C-alpha positions in Angstrom: -15.4 -4.3 12.1 -12.9 -3.6 9.4 -10.3 -6.3 8.7 -7.2 -5.5 6.5 -5.1 -8.4 5.3 -1.9 -8.1 3.2 -0.2 -10.8 1.2 2.4 -11.2 -1.5 5.7 -10.3 0.2 8.8 -12.4 -0.2 12.5 -12.4 -0.9 13.7 -11.4 -4.3 16.7 -10.1 -6.2 17.5 -6.6 -7.3 15.5 -5.8 -10.4 12.7 -8.4 -9.7 9.0 -7.6 -9.3 6.5 -8.4 -6.6 2.7 -7.7 -6.3 1.3 -7.1 -2.9 -2.4 -7.5 -2.2 -4.5 -5.8 0.4 -8.0 -7.2 1.0 -10.3 -5.1 3.1 -13.4 -6.6 4.7 -15.8 -3.7 4.9 -19.2 -3.2 3.4 -18.4 0.3 2.1 -15.1 -0.5 0.4 -15.2 2.3 -2.2 -15.8 4.9 0.5 -12.3 4.5 1.8 -8.8 5.8 1.2 -6.2 3.1 1.1 -2.5 3.5 1.6 0.6 1.3 1.4 3.2 2.1 4.0 6.6 0.6 4.7 9.1 0.5 7.5 12.6 -0.5 7.0 15.1 -1.6 9.7 15.8 1.4 11.9 13.6 3.6 9.9 10.4 5.4 10.4 7.3 4.3 8.7 6.7 6.1 5.4 3.9 6.2 2.8 4.7 4.4 -0.4 1.4 5.0 -2.3 -2.2 5.9 -1.7 -5.3 5.5 -3.7 -8.8 7.2 -3.5 -11.2 4.4 -4.2 -13.9 6.8 -5.5 -11.8 8.9 -7.8 -8.8 6.5 -8.3 -6.5 9.5 -7.6 -3.1 8.2 -6.5 -0.1 9.4 -4.6 3.4 8.0 -4.9 6.5 8.7 -2.8 9.3 10.1 -4.9 11.4 7.0 -4.1 9.0 4.6 -5.8 7.4 6.8 -8.5 7.7 5.2 -11.9 8.5 1.7 -10.4 5.4 1.0 -8.2 1.8 1.1 -9.2 -1.2 1.1 -6.8 -4.5 -0.1 -8.2 -7.9 -1.2 -7.0 -10.2 -4.1 -7.7 -13.6 -3.1 -6.2 -15.3 -6.4 -6.9 -12.8 -8.2 -4.8 -12.4 -5.4 -2.1 -8.7 -5.5 -2.9 -5.9 -2.9 -3.5 -2.7 -4.0 -5.2 0.8 -2.7 -5.1 2.8 -3.7 -8.2 6.5 -3.3 -7.4 8.9 -3.4 -10.3 12.7 -2.8 -10.6 13.0 -3.6 -6.9 16.1 -2.3 -5.1 17.7 -3.3 -1.8 16.5 0.0 -0.3 12.9 -1.2 -0.9 13.5 -3.9 1.8 10.9 -3.3 4.5 7.8 -4.4 6.2 4.9 -3.3 4.0 1.6 -2.5 5.6 -1.8 -1.6 4.1 -4.1 0.8 5.8 -7.5 2.2 5.2 -9.6 5.1 6.4 -13.2 6.0 5.6 -13.6 9.2 3.6 -12.7 8.9 0.0 -15.2 11.6 -0.8 -13.5 14.0 1.6 -10.0 13.9 0.1 -9.0 14.7 -3.5 -5.8 12.8 -2.9 -5.7 10.4 0.0 -3.4 11.4 2.8 0.1 10.1 3.1 0.3 10.6 6.8 0.0 7.3 8.6 -1.8 8.9 11.5 -4.8 9.6 9.3 -5.4 5.9 8.9 -7.2 3.9 11.5 -7.5 0.4 10.0 -4.2 -1.5 9.6 -3.1 -4.9 8.5 -0.3 -6.9 10.1 2.1 -6.3 7.2 4.0 -8.4 4.8 7.8 -8.5 4.6 9.6 -7.6 1.4 13.4 -8.4 1.2 15.4 -7.4 -1.8 19.0 -8.7 -2.0 21.7 -7.4 -4.3 
């Protein structure tokens, strides 16, 4: 059974930084694609960033490119999302998701339907 646990959310001011962590309890950690998704109030869930744990290829949504960085720590089965220069429009529930198949994709998918292991999410609130 795959368990995904996020942490690191909180309430911050515009321009602040946060680092989210996603720990995935699975034997074949590096065989997975991992994505960070977010859903703001009244909005659909959207992909923020994805990472291929074999190739380390990444994808970023245009809205976060240059501000957010996704990275991996294989020894700790953890994927991080470093969020800098936060804006009020970044306010959302952030969820981490994983799917087996990092050797299938060159860049891991951004469609949430492709992921089958989800955490419960961590809330990020950015005030102006």
